[in-house]
N, C-alpha and C positions, 0 to 999 in steps of 0.2 A: 439589567442582567438576563432577565428572561427573554428580551428581544434579542440580545447578543447570541445567547444560546440557540435560539431558533435559527439563526443564521449558519450555525455549525452542523446541528443534528442530521439535516436532509443531505448535506454533502457527504458527510462521514458514512451515513447508512449507504448511499447510493454507491459511494467508492468501495467500500468492504463488499458489498453485495454483488455487484458486477464483477469485481476481482475474483471472488471464489466462484461464481458462476461460470465464468470464463475458463477457470481451471477445468472444471467438471465437463463442460461441453467439449473442450479439445481433448481431454482423455477420453471422452465417449467415442469421437470422431477417430481417435487413433486405436480403437479396440478394447478400452476399459470402461465397462458399464456400471462400475461400482457406485460412482456418484450419481448415476442416473438413477439406479435402482433405489438408492437412499432417498430420492426427491431433492436432491442438492443442484440439479442443473435447473435453476429457477430464478427468477428475480423477485420472488418473495423475501423480503429482509428477515422475517422471522425465521426462516429455515437455516440462516446464516449467522444471525447475531450471536456473539459471545458476549456474556455478562461481563467479563473484564476486560477483553481486548476491544469490545465496540462501546462499551459506556463507562466503566470504571476507570481504566488507563487514559482515554483521552481528557475526562474530567480532572483526573489527577496532574496531567501535564499543564492543563488550563490554569488550575488553582497553583501550581508551582511556577507558573510563567515561563514556561518551558519556551525556548526560541522557536521549536519547531512542534507540531501536533500530528498526531497519527494515531491509528486504532487498527484492529484487525478483526476479522470474524473466524468462525470455527472451521478450521482447514477442512477442506473438501476431502473425502477419503477418495485415494487413487491407488491402485493395485497395480504399480509399475511393472510387474511381471506379466500382467495381461495385455500390456501394450504391443502393437505389432512388431515394433523394434524398440525394446524398452530403453536402452540407453540414449537413442537418438530421440525417440519421442518424448521422454522425460524432459529434454530441454525445451520443446515446444509447449509441452503442458505447463511447465514452469514460468516460460515468457508470456504465456496468454494473460496471467494476473496483471502484472505491471504493463504489457501492451495495452490492455483494456483502459487501465488508469490514464494512459497517454491519450487515448482516443477519448476518453471522458473529459479530459482537461481542454483538449481542442474543441470538443462540442461546446462546453461551458464558455469558453473563448469567442467562439462564433456566435452564440446566443447573446451575448454582450452587445452586439450590433443592433439588437431590437429593443434594448432596455429603455431608449428614449421614446419609444412608441407608446409606453404605458404612463398611466397616471403617476404623479411624483412619488406619493407614499409607497405602493408596491413596488415601483420601480427601484426605490432605494434598496428595500428588502431583496428582492431578486438580485439586484447588483451585488449586494453582500454575500448572498449565496452562492453567486457564479465566481466571485473572486476568492471565496473560501475553498470552493471546489476546485478551482485551478491549483491553489496552494496545497489542499489535501491530496489530490491525485498525484501531483508532482512528488511530495514527499513519500507518498506510499510507493511508488515506482521506484524511486532512489533508494528507499529504504530496503525495500524488498529485494533489491538487486545486490545488495551487499553479499560477498561471497562467502556466507556462513550458513550452513544448514541448520534449521529447516527453512530458513529463507529461500525465496525463488532463486536468487542469485547463487545460493549454495548449491542448490540441484543443477542450475545450468552449468556451474564449475566442475561438478562431480561428472556430468555428463560429457563435458568435453576434455577435461584433463586426462593424461595417460593414468593407468591404474596405480603407478606408484606414489602418485599424489592424489587421485581421487579417492582410493579407498582410506587413506588416514583422515581426509576431510569428511567422508560420509560418517565415519566413527564419531565425529564431533555432534552428530544431530542430537543425539539423547541429552547433551548438554547446552545445545543451542539456546533455548529460552532462558537458562540461567545465566550465561554470557550477556546475552541482550539485557537482562535486568540489571546485572552488574555495570553496564556502560550507560543505562538509562538513568538508574537512581544513586547506586553505590557512589561510584566515582565522581559523579557532579556533587554529591553530598559532602565528601571527602575533601574536594576541591573548594567547597565553600568554606568549610570549617579550617583551612589550611591556607587560605587566600591565594590557591592555584587554580588555573583554568583546566580542569579535568574531564571537561566535556568532549571527549574523543569523539562520541557519535554525532555530535553536532558539527564538528569539524569534517567529518567523512560525508555527512548529509548535505550541510549547508551549501557550499559551492556548487555541487553538482545540482541540486535541487534549484538554486537561482538560474543556472544555465539552461535547464529544460525548461523553466517557466518563461524565460526569455526567448526560446526558441518557439515555444507554443504561440506566444503572443505575436512573434514575428511572421509565423506561418498563417496566423488568422488575421493578420493586418491590423493588429493592436499596438505593434511596437511604435514607441515614442520618437 
């Protein structure tokens, strides 16, 4: 059990840390120094770890044998009003996190080519870490691109949609986490009690995640 956990912890921490740092870095480049001044444009995981999102939530999903695993870090503070072009730049800031997760998945897949050069025992541990890194980063990318604020996909949608659609969507942000918890825990629990498959979030994430993983493996020469 401890060995299995050790192959998940590092990929989760790296994935969420780089995801949040990327948001802060791109925001800084587009004119908002809020995250920079708060010390959040860093790869130090202790600056980004959220007790619930980085530790408790992934552990709960593992214990519940969820079909997917993800976590999140403390959101990087961004003052969108300080961006050079707030509505346009908000889109780039939002895309930076999922884009970084795709890059991490690609790097993890490329590193897999060197696993056979290591002794067997550390090679097996590293291989498990790299596989989990690809999976976690793909899930994080797809999950965060769901068009629901405060997820990155919601921010992208608000930035791209006309005002008539963007404004009502933006107002959902205060309820976003409650809606996500409903889809993550409440509906699957009700489904389990009633014999129905109500894992709606799993439907929305599953196929796109598999497609992204397949694409990453194909790009890096790992496709079968």
